[in-house]
Backbone as a printed PyTorch tensor [residue, N CA C, xyz], in Angstrom:
tensor([[[ -58.7220,  -83.2170, -174.6480],
         [ -57.4000,  -83.3880, -174.0850],
         [ -56.6630,  -82.0510, -173.9950]],

        [[ -56.7940,  -81.2280, -175.0300],
         [ -56.1550,  -79.9200, -175.0280],
         [ -56.7150,  -79.0600, -173.8940]],

        [[ -58.0140,  -79.1700, -173.6480],
         [ -58.6460,  -78.4280, -172.5540],
         [ -58.0050,  -78.7770, -171.2170]],

        [[ -57.7980,  -80.0540, -170.9620],
         [ -57.2070,  -80.4840, -169.6970],
         [ -55.7620,  -80.0140, -169.5620]],

        [[ -55.0030,  -80.0150, -170.6550],
         [ -53.6360,  -79.4990, -170.6170],
         [ -53.6380,  -78.0040, -170.2960]],

        [[ -54.5700,  -77.2730, -170.9100],
         [ -54.6780,  -75.8380, -170.6410],
         [ -55.0640,  -75.5880, -169.1890]],

        [[ -55.9820,  -76.3900, -168.6890],
         [ -56.4170,  -76.2550, -167.3010],
         [ -55.2580,  -76.5220, -166.3410]],

        [[ -54.5000,  -77.5620, -166.6010],
         [ -53.3570,  -77.8980, -165.7460],
         [ -52.3010,  -76.7990, -165.8320]],

        [[ -52.0280,  -76.2950, -167.0240],
         [ -51.0340,  -75.2360, -167.1980],
         [ -51.4720,  -73.9570, -166.4830]],

        [[ -52.7320,  -73.5700, -166.6310],
         [ -53.1880,  -72.3450, -165.9660],
         [ -53.2020,  -72.5090, -164.4530]],

        [[ -53.5060,  -73.6980, -163.9650],
         [ -53.4520,  -73.9460, -162.5260],
         [ -52.0200,  -73.8460, -162.0210]],

        [[ -51.0830,  -74.4020, -162.7750],
         [ -49.6740,  -74.3390, -162.4000],
         [ -49.1790,  -72.8950, -162.3980]],

        [[ -49.5510,  -72.1110, -163.4180],
         [ -49.1330,  -70.7140, -163.4900],
         [ -49.7280,  -69.8920, -162.3540]],

        [[ -50.9530,  -70.1930, -161.9650],
         [ -51.5570,  -69.4410, -160.8650],
         [ -50.8390,  -69.7110, -159.5490]],

        [[ -50.2370,  -70.9010, -159.4240],
         [ -49.4330,  -71.1840, -158.2360],
         [ -48.1380,  -70.3720, -158.2570]],

        [[ -47.5840,  -70.1680, -159.4450],
         [ -46.3580,  -69.3920, -159.5650],
         [ -46.6190,  -67.8950, -159.4040]],

        [[ -47.8000,  -67.4490, -159.7810],
         [ -48.1670,  -66.0330, -159.7150],
         [ -49.4560,  -65.8810, -158.9140]],

        [[ -49.3780,  -66.0190, -157.5960],
         [ -50.5990,  -65.9430, -156.7930],
         [ -51.1780,  -64.5280, -156.8000]],

        [[ -52.4540,  -64.4590, -156.4610],
         [ -53.1480,  -63.1880, -156.3680],
         [ -53.0930,  -62.7020, -154.9350]],

        [[ -52.9380,  -61.4140, -154.7600],
         [ -52.9170,  -60.7950, -153.4420],
         [ -54.0500,  -59.7740, -153.4160]],

        [[ -55.2060,  -60.2180, -152.9280],
         [ -56.4070,  -59.4030, -152.9630],
         [ -57.0810,  -59.4180, -151.6040]],

        [[ -57.5180,  -58.2530, -151.1960],
         [ -58.3500,  -58.1170, -150.0050],
         [ -59.6440,  -57.4320, -150.4300]],

        [[ -60.6930,  -57.6290, -149.6380],
         [ -61.9860,  -57.0320, -149.9430],
         [ -62.4420,  -56.2190, -148.7410]],

        [[ -62.8660,  -54.9860, -149.0070],
         [ -63.4090,  -54.1130, -147.9760],
         [ -64.8490,  -53.8150, -148.3510]],

        [[ -65.7870,  -54.2500, -147.5160],
         [ -67.2120,  -53.9850, -147.7250],
         [ -67.6450,  -52.8930, -146.7610]],

        [[ -68.2150,  -51.8330, -147.3060],
         [ -68.6700,  -50.6880, -146.5150],
         [ -70.1570,  -50.5140, -146.7850]],

        [[ -70.9680,  -50.6240, -145.7400],
         [ -72.4260,  -50.5330, -145.9140],
         [ -73.0290,  -49.5640, -144.9130]],

        [[ -73.8020,  -48.6340, -145.4450],
         [ -74.5050,  -47.7100, -144.5650],
         [ -75.7940,  -48.3770, -144.0840]],

        [[ -75.9290,  -48.4910, -142.7770],
         [ -77.1280,  -49.0550, -142.1670],
         [ -77.9710,  -47.8740, -141.7060]],

        [[ -78.9720,  -47.5230, -142.5050],
         [ -79.7980,  -46.3510, -142.2370],
         [ -80.5530,  -46.5130, -140.9270]],

        [[ -81.0870,  -47.6970, -140.6910],
         [ -81.8920,  -47.9420, -139.4900],
         [ -81.0720,  -47.7080, -138.2160]],

        [[ -79.8440,  -48.2510, -138.1780],
         [ -79.0000,  -48.1120, -136.9880],
         [ -78.1260,  -46.8610, -137.0160]],

        [[ -78.1910,  -46.1060, -138.1160],
         [ -77.4100,  -44.8740, -138.2800],
         [ -75.9110,  -45.1100, -138.0750]],

        [[ -75.4200,  -46.1610, -138.7250],
         [ -73.9810,  -46.4210, -138.6610],
         [ -73.4890,  -46.9600, -139.9970]],

        [[ -72.1900,  -47.0330, -140.1150],
         [ -71.5650,  -47.6100, -141.2990],
         [ -70.8350,  -48.8590, -140.8290]],

        [[ -71.2180,  -49.9880, -141.4160],
         [ -70.6440,  -51.2810, -141.0480],
         [ -69.5750,  -51.6410, -142.0790]],

        [[ -68.3940,  -51.9620, -141.5850],
         [ -67.2650,  -52.2470, -142.4670],
         [ -66.7100,  -53.6250, -142.1360]],

        [[ -66.5750,  -54.4450, -143.1550],
         [ -65.9300,  -55.7440, -142.9820],
         [ -64.7830,  -55.8270, -143.9770]],

        [[ -63.6740,  -56.3370, -143.4890],
         [ -62.4560,  -56.4500, -144.2850],
         [ -62.0810,  -57.9250, -144.3360]],

        [[ -61.9310,  -58.4440, -145.5300],
         [ -61.5420,  -59.8530, -145.6760],
         [ -60.1500,  -59.9170, -146.2840]],

        [[ -59.2430,  -60.5680, -145.5400],
         [ -57.8640,  -60.7410, -145.9960],
         [ -57.4650,  -62.2020, -145.7880]],

        [[ -56.4530,  -62.6400, -146.5090],
         [ -55.9380,  -63.9820, -146.2890],
         [ -55.2000,  -64.0040, -144.9490]],

        [[ -55.4690,  -65.0150, -144.1600],
         [ -54.9160,  -65.1200, -142.8060],
         [ -53.3980,  -65.0810, -142.8080]],

        [[ -52.7640,  -65.8670, -143.6650],
         [ -51.2970,  -65.9060, -143.6520],
         [ -50.6900,  -64.5790, -144.0980]],

        [[ -51.3370,  -63.8750, -145.0250],
         [ -50.8440,  -62.5620, -145.4470],
         [ -50.9180,  -61.5650, -144.2960]],

        [[ -52.0320,  -61.5600, -143.5870],
         [ -52.1860,  -60.6410, -142.4590],
         [ -51.1940,  -60.9680, -141.3510]],

        [[ -51.0420,  -62.2390, -141.0170],
         [ -50.0850,  -62.6240, -139.9720],
         [ -48.6620,  -62.2030, -140.3470]],

        [[ -48.2760,  -62.4090, -141.5970],
         [ -46.9320,  -62.0100, -142.0460],
         [ -46.7540,  -60.5010, -141.9720]],

        [[ -47.7750,  -59.7600, -142.3630],
         [ -47.7120,  -58.3000, -142.3200],
         [ -47.6160,  -57.7910, -140.8920]],

        [[ -48.4230,  -58.3620, -139.9970],
         [ -48.3880,  -57.9410, -138.5930],
         [ -47.0320,  -58.2640, -137.9690]],

        [[ -46.4870,  -59.4170, -138.3160],
         [ -45.1630,  -59.7930, -137.7960],
         [ -44.1130,  -58.7870, -138.2580]],

        [[ -44.1850,  -58.4130, -139.5200],
         [ -43.2230,  -57.4550, -140.0820],
         [ -43.3780,  -56.0810, -139.4230]],

        [[ -44.5970,  -55.6160, -139.2510],
         [ -44.8410,  -54.2730, -138.7190],
         [ -44.6330,  -54.1510, -137.2210]],

        [[ -44.9840,  -55.1910, -136.4780],
         [ -44.9630,  -55.1020, -135.0200],
         [ -43.8550,  -55.9380, -134.3840]],

        [[ -43.0280,  -56.5620, -135.2230],
         [ -41.8650,  -57.3280, -134.7530],
         [ -42.2250,  -58.3860, -133.7130]],

        [[ -43.3650,  -59.0490, -133.9300],
         [ -43.7780,  -60.1340, -133.0470],
         [ -44.6040,  -61.1340, -133.8450]],

        [[ -44.5490,  -62.3860, -133.4330],
         [ -45.3680,  -63.4010, -134.0790],
         [ -46.8150,  -63.1900, -133.6830]],

        [[ -47.6970,  -63.2470, -134.6670],
         [ -49.1170,  -63.0880, -134.4260],
         [ -49.8130,  -64.3300, -134.9620]],

        [[ -50.5100,  -65.0270, -134.0780],
         [ -51.2680,  -66.2170, -134.4510],
         [ -52.7430,  -65.8960, -134.2500]],

        [[ -53.4260,  -65.6100, -135.3450],
         [ -54.8270,  -65.1980, -135.2690],
         [ -55.7390,  -66.2920, -134.7180]],

        [[ -55.3200,  -67.5420, -134.8340],
         [ -56.1470,  -68.6520, -134.3590],
         [ -55.9210,  -68.9800, -132.8860]],

        [[ -54.9380,  -68.3500, -132.2610],
         [ -54.6160,  -68.6390, -130.8650],
         [ -55.6100,  -67.9420, -129.9440]],

        [[ -56.5780,  -68.6860, -129.4460],
         [ -57.6220,  -68.1360, -128.5810],
         [ -57.1100,  -67.5850, -127.2700]],

        [[ -56.0230,  -68.1350, -126.7430],
         [ -55.5200,  -67.6830, -125.4490],
         [ -54.8730,  -66.3040, -125.5330]],

        [[ -54.4770,  -65.8870, -126.7320],
         [ -53.8340,  -64.5760, -126.8960],
         [ -54.7450,  -63.5960, -127.6340]],

        [[ -56.0310,  -63.8840, -127.6720],
         [ -56.9610,  -63.1000, -128.4890],
         [ -56.9830,  -61.6210, -128.1030]],

        [[ -56.9000,  -61.2830, -126.8260],
         [ -56.9260,  -59.8740, -126.4080],
         [ -55.7300,  -59.1270, -126.9870]],

        [[ -54.5510,  -59.7360, -126.9080],
         [ -53.3500,  -59.1000, -127.4650],
         [ -53.4330,  -59.0060, -128.9800]],

        [[ -53.9100,  -60.0590, -129.6090],
         [ -54.0390,  -60.0720, -131.0700],
         [ -55.0430,  -59.0110, -131.5100]],

        [[ -56.1480,  -58.8620, -130.7830],
         [ -57.1370,  -57.8300, -131.1190],
         [ -56.5110,  -56.4370, -131.1180]],

        [[ -55.6410,  -56.1580, -130.1610],
         [ -54.9810,  -54.8400, -130.1110],
         [ -54.1340,  -54.6100, -131.3500]],

        [[ -53.3790,  -55.6220, -131.7330],
         [ -52.4980,  -55.5000, -132.8940],
         [ -53.3180,  -55.3360, -134.1760]],

        [[ -54.3580,  -56.1510, -134.3370],
         [ -55.1980,  -56.0750, -135.5280],
         [ -55.8980,  -54.7140, -135.5840]],

        [[ -56.4280,  -54.2610, -134.4600],
         [ -57.0920,  -52.9550, -134.4000],
         [ -56.1350,  -51.8310, -134.7920]],

        [[ -54.9420,  -51.8420, -134.2180],
         [ -53.9540,  -50.8070, -134.5520],
         [ -53.6170,  -50.8160, -136.0380]],

        [[ -53.4440,  -52.0080, -136.5890],
         [ -53.0840,  -52.1160, -137.9950],
         [ -54.2090,  -51.5830, -138.8880]],

        [[ -55.4320,  -52.0520, -138.6540],
         [ -56.5710,  -51.6250, -139.4810],
         [ -56.7450,  -50.1180, -139.3980]],

        [[ -56.6560,  -49.5720, -138.1860],
         [ -56.8780,  -48.1340, -138.0290],
         [ -55.7510,  -47.3020, -138.6420]],

        [[ -54.5890,  -47.9060, -138.8530],
         [ -53.5000,  -47.1770, -139.5070],
         [ -53.5540,  -47.2960, -141.0330]],

        [[ -54.2960,  -48.2720, -141.5470],
         [ -54.2960,  -48.5430, -142.9880],
         [ -55.6200,  -48.2580, -143.6970]],

        [[ -56.6860,  -48.0330, -142.9440],
         [ -58.0020,  -47.7880, -143.5290],
         [ -58.5720,  -46.5080, -142.9280]],

        [[ -58.8410,  -45.5390, -143.7950],
         [ -59.3640,  -44.2470, -143.3410],
         [ -60.5670,  -43.8720, -144.1950]],

        [[ -61.6100,  -43.3690, -143.5330],
         [ -62.8140,  -42.9460, -144.2250],
         [ -63.1160,  -41.4890, -143.9140]],

        [[ -63.6310,  -40.7920, -144.9280],
         [ -64.2210,  -39.4740, -144.7350],
         [ -65.6180,  -39.5600, -145.3310]],

        [[ -66.6040,  -39.2220, -144.5210],
         [ -67.9970,  -39.2730, -144.9730],
         [ -68.5080,  -37.8470, -145.0380]],

        [[ -68.9930,  -37.4650, -146.2190],
         [ -69.4580,  -36.0970, -146.4500],
         [ -68.3870,  -35.0880, -146.0440]],

        [[ -67.1490,  -35.3890, -146.4380],
         [ -65.9650,  -34.5500, -146.2090],
         [ -65.5210,  -34.4520, -144.7500]],

        [[ -66.0330,  -35.3260, -143.8790],
         [ -65.6250,  -35.3240, -142.4700],
         [ -64.8810,  -36.6210, -142.1620]],

        [[ -63.6070,  -36.5310, -141.7430],
         [ -62.8670,  -37.7450, -141.3540],
         [ -63.6020,  -38.4670, -140.2190]],

        [[ -63.5790,  -39.7810, -140.2700],
         [ -64.3240,  -40.5920, -139.3080],
         [ -63.3970,  -41.4900, -138.5020]],

        [[ -63.7230,  -41.6480, -137.2450],
         [ -63.0040,  -42.5910, -136.3840],
         [ -63.6330,  -43.9700, -136.5530]],

        [[ -62.7920,  -44.9660, -136.7400],
         [ -63.2760,  -46.3440, -136.8710],
         [ -63.2860,  -47.0010, -135.4990]],

        [[ -64.3950,  -47.6440, -135.1770],
         [ -64.4900,  -48.4050, -133.9350],
         [ -64.2560,  -49.8730, -134.2820]],

        [[ -63.2080,  -50.4410, -133.7230],
         [ -62.8720,  -51.8420, -133.9680],
         [ -63.8410,  -52.7340, -133.1980]],

        [[ -64.4210,  -53.7110, -133.8900],
         [ -65.3620,  -54.6470, -133.2700],
         [ -64.6840,  -55.9800, -132.9640]],

        [[ -63.9160,  -56.5060, -133.9140],
         [ -63.2470,  -57.7870, -133.7160],
         [ -62.9730,  -58.4660, -135.0390]],

        [[ -62.5790,  -59.7270, -134.9400],
         [ -62.2980,  -60.5010, -136.1470],
         [ -62.7410,  -61.9410, -135.9460]],

        [[ -62.8970,  -62.6280, -137.0660],
         [ -63.1750,  -64.0670, -137.0330],
         [ -62.4870,  -64.7230, -138.2180]],

        [[ -62.0330,  -65.9470, -137.9810],
         [ -61.3640,  -66.7010, -139.0360],
         [ -62.3960,  -67.5700, -139.7350]],

        [[ -62.3170,  -67.5680, -141.0590],
         [ -63.2240,  -68.3720, -141.8660],
         [ -62.3960,  -69.0410, -142.9600]],

        [[ -62.0860,  -70.3070, -142.7350],
         [ -61.2170,  -71.0810, -143.6180],
         [ -59.8550,  -70.4160, -143.7220]],

        [[ -59.4100,  -70.0630, -144.9430],
         [ -58.0720,  -69.4990, -145.1160],
         [ -58.0490,  -67.9760, -145.0130]],

        [[ -59.1790,  -67.3760, -144.6660],
         [ -59.2150,  -65.9210, -144.5670],
         [ -59.7190,  -65.4730, -143.1970]],

        [[ -59.5160,  -64.2020, -142.9450],
         [ -59.9810,  -63.6050, -141.6930],
         [ -60.8720,  -62.4190, -142.0470]],

        [[ -61.9830,  -62.3020, -141.3240],
         [ -62.8890,  -61.1640, -141.4580],
         [ -62.6460,  -60.2420, -140.2820]],

        [[ -62.4080,  -58.9710, -140.5640],
         [ -62.1940,  -57.9620, -139.5360],
         [ -63.3650,  -56.9890, -139.6150]],

        [[ -63.9260,  -56.6550, -138.4510],
         [ -65.1120,  -55.8100, -138.4100],
         [ -64.8340,  -54.4990, -137.6850]],

        [[ -65.2280,  -53.4040, -138.3190],
         [ -65.1630,  -52.0780, -137.7140],
         [ -66.4440,  -51.3390, -138.0780]],

        [[ -66.7070,  -50.2340, -137.3810],
         [ -67.8890,  -49.4570, -137.7200],
         [ -67.6620,  -47.9810, -137.4240]],

        [[ -68.5240,  -47.1790, -138.0090],
         [ -68.5690,  -45.7430, -137.7480],
         [ -69.9810,  -45.4510, -137.2680]],

        [[ -70.0970,  -44.7960, -136.1220],
         [ -71.4070,  -44.5250, -135.5200],
         [ -71.9440,  -43.1500, -135.9280]],

        [[ -73.2430,  -43.0080, -135.7490],
         [ -73.9480,  -41.7220, -135.9220],
         [ -73.8360,  -41.1410, -137.3190]],

        [[ -74.1120,  -41.9610, -138.3180],
         [ -74.1210,  -41.4940, -139.7090],
         [ -75.5440,  -41.6230, -140.2340]],

        [[ -76.2050,  -40.5040, -140.4280],
         [ -77.6040,  -40.5400, -140.8780],
         [ -77.7320,  -40.6090, -142.3920]],

        [[ -76.7770,  -40.0040, -143.1170],
         [ -76.8460,  -40.0090, -144.5820],
         [ -75.4300,  -39.9510, -145.1510]],

        [[ -75.2820,  -40.5490, -146.3250],
         [ -74.0020,  -40.4900, -147.0340],
         [ -74.2640,  -39.9700, -148.4440]],

        [[ -73.6200,  -38.8650, -148.7530],
         [ -73.6440,  -38.3360, -150.1190],
         [ -72.2940,  -38.5540, -150.7910]],

        [[ -71.2340,  -38.5100, -149.9540],
         [ -69.8860,  -38.6860, -150.4880],
         [ -69.0640,  -39.4990, -149.4970]],

        [[ -68.3010,  -40.4540, -150.0300],
         [ -67.4440,  -41.3130, -149.2220],
         [ -66.0550,  -41.3420, -149.8400]],

        [[ -65.0630,  -40.9370, -149.0520],
         [ -63.6700,  -41.0410, -149.4620],
         [ -63.0400,  -42.1680, -148.6670]],

        [[ -62.3960,  -43.0660, -149.3770],
         [ -61.7410,  -44.2110, -148.7510],
         [ -60.2600,  -44.1460, -149.0770]],

        [[ -59.4360,  -44.2540, -148.0380],
         [ -58.0000,  -44.3950, -148.2180],
         [ -57.6360,  -45.7390, -147.6030]],

        [[ -57.1710,  -46.6480, -148.4220],
         [ -56.9160,  -48.0150, -147.9660],
         [ -55.6240,  -48.5320, -148.5880]],

        [[ -54.6360,  -48.7850, -147.7350],
         [ -53.3930,  -49.3840, -148.2210],
         [ -53.0710,  -50.6490, -147.4230]],

        [[ -54.1000,  -51.4340, -147.1700],
         [ -53.9410,  -52.7090, -146.4690],
         [ -52.9750,  -53.6200, -147.2160]],

        [[ -52.0300,  -54.1560, -146.4900],
         [ -51.0720,  -55.1450, -146.9720],
         [ -50.1540,  -54.6470, -148.0900]],

        [[ -50.1350,  -53.3500, -148.3520],
         [ -49.2550,  -52.8300, -149.3980],
         [ -47.7920,  -53.0590, -149.0500]],

        [[ -47.4590,  -53.0110, -147.7670],
         [ -46.0740,  -53.2470, -147.3720],
         [ -45.7140,  -54.7280, -147.4410]],

        [[ -46.7130,  -55.5870, -147.5180],
         [ -46.4860,  -57.0290, -147.6020],
         [ -46.1980,  -57.4650, -149.0360]],

        [[ -46.9550,  -56.9030, -149.9830],
         [ -46.8640,  -57.4000, -151.3520],
         [ -47.0250,  -56.2500, -152.3420]],

        [[ -46.0830,  -56.1270, -153.2470],
         [ -46.1390,  -55.0980, -154.2790],
         [ -47.3680,  -55.2320, -155.1620]],

        [[ -47.8260,  -56.4520, -155.3710],
         [ -48.9560,  -56.6960, -156.2690],
         [ -50.2940,  -56.7190, -155.5240]],

        [[ -50.3230,  -56.2300, -154.3030],
         [ -51.5510,  -56.2350, -153.5050],
         [ -52.6200,  -55.3490, -154.1410]],

        [[ -53.8440,  -55.8420, -154.1640],
         [ -55.0160,  -55.0760, -154.5920],
         [ -56.0400,  -55.1140, -153.4780]],

        [[ -56.7850,  -54.0350, -153.3520],
         [ -57.8760,  -53.9780, -152.3870],
         [ -59.1470,  -53.5880, -153.1230]],

        [[ -60.1090,  -54.4780, -153.0930],
         [ -61.3890,  -54.2130, -153.7430],
         [ -62.2940,  -53.5440, -152.7200]],

        [[ -62.8170,  -52.3880, -153.0750],
         [ -63.6820,  -51.6250, -152.1870],
         [ -65.1060,  -51.7180, -152.7220]],

        [[ -66.0090,  -52.2340, -151.9000],
         [ -67.4350,  -52.2760, -152.2020],
         [ -68.1260,  -51.3400, -151.2210]],

        [[ -68.8350,  -50.3550, -151.7320],
         [ -69.5010,  -49.3830, -150.8620],
         [ -70.9740,  -49.2980, -151.2290]],

        [[ -71.8320,  -49.3860, -150.2030],
         [ -73.2750,  -49.3220, -150.4210],
         [ -73.8650,  -48.2120, -149.5610]],

        [[ -74.5730,  -47.3000, -150.2170],
         [ -75.2970,  -46.2330, -149.5260],
         [ -76.4990,  -45.8650, -150.3820]],

        [[ -77.5350,  -45.4300, -149.7390],
         [ -78.7550,  -45.0050, -150.4470],
         [ -79.2800,  -46.1030, -151.3850]],

        [[ -79.0550,  -47.3540, -150.9880],
         [ -79.5420,  -48.4840, -151.7690],
         [ -78.7460,  -48.7720, -153.0300]],

        [[ -77.6190,  -48.1000, -153.2150],
         [ -76.8190,  -48.2680, -154.4260],
         [ -75.4160,  -48.7430, -154.0440]],

        [[ -74.9700,  -49.8230, -154.6900],
         [ -73.6230,  -50.3380, -154.4500],
         [ -72.6720,  -49.8360, -155.5290]],

        [[ -71.4830,  -49.4190, -155.0790],
         [ -70.4310,  -48.9990, -155.9980],
         [ -69.1720,  -49.7750, -155.6470]],

        [[ -68.3080,  -49.9820, -156.6390],
         [ -67.1030,  -50.7930, -156.4550],
         [ -65.9100,  -50.1210, -157.1050]],

        [[ -64.7400,  -50.4200, -156.5290],
         [ -63.5000,  -49.9140, -157.1080],
         [ -62.3600,  -50.8200, -156.6760]],

        [[ -61.4110,  -51.0050, -157.5710],
         [ -60.2370,  -51.8270, -157.2590],
         [ -59.0250,  -50.9240, -157.1200]],

        [[ -58.4650,  -50.8960, -155.9090],
         [ -57.2380,  -50.1500, -155.6450],
         [ -56.0580,  -51.0900, -155.8360]],

        [[ -55.0840,  -50.6630, -156.6110],
         [ -53.8750,  -51.4610, -156.8180],
         [ -52.6870,  -50.6870, -156.2800]],

        [[ -51.8500,  -51.3710, -155.5230],
         [ -50.6580,  -50.7830, -154.9320],
         [ -49.8700,  -50.0440, -156.0130]],

        [[ -49.5340,  -48.7810, -155.8340],
         [ -49.5650,  -47.9550, -154.6340],
         [ -50.8050,  -47.0730, -154.4950]],

        [[ -51.7440,  -47.1300, -155.4390],
         [ -52.9560,  -46.3130, -155.3710],
         [ -53.7640,  -46.6910, -154.1330]],

        [[ -54.0830,  -45.7160, -153.3020],
         [ -54.7620,  -46.0260, -152.0420],
         [ -56.0730,  -45.2800, -151.8510]],

        [[ -56.4610,  -44.4070, -152.7710],
         [ -57.6480,  -43.6030, -152.5260],
         [ -58.7080,  -43.7050, -153.5990]],

        [[ -59.9590,  -43.6310, -153.1520],
         [ -61.0950,  -43.6160, -154.0680],
         [ -62.2000,  -42.7730, -153.4450]],

        [[ -62.9770,  -42.1380, -154.2920],
         [ -64.1240,  -41.3350, -153.8440],
         [ -65.3850,  -41.8620, -154.5030]],

        [[ -66.4180,  -42.0420, -153.7120],
         [ -67.7290,  -42.4500, -154.2050],
         [ -68.7060,  -41.3220, -153.9360]],

        [[ -69.5560,  -41.0270, -154.9130],
         [ -70.5840,  -39.9970, -154.7420],
         [ -71.9290,  -40.6100, -155.0990]],

        [[ -72.8940,  -40.3820, -154.2190],
         [ -74.2610,  -40.8630, -154.4600],
         [ -75.1900,  -39.6880, -154.7010]]])
């Protein structure tokens, strides 16, 4: 009985203190010589942030406005996520996004990367939306995965392989 009370109390507290977490997966694809990046954020958090930043309602599920929404999402991602590979800043190519339940996956890539020895990530996604925002960075290169949790206002991490 005590277990169930604890479970109910912790569930209630988690509703009062929600988590604000996004995940950025960065993977070097040696065969294709590119870096594939996927960003997972909660749909409502991203929509609220885009509305605040661009002063317009953004409905990620609205298929008829997908071209306009893609521009806004691309602009936002490219302003909030920056990579330097082997000390060279990289341009991100926006691929698109897809909604999966309560979250959205955003895809970008960096072309013509044959090897990664050092990766610098600057990521402040959704920091303007929520003071308690965290961004978990997962980076894989040379067959080795490394992870780091960025907490607002900290936005930078360096990985060395």
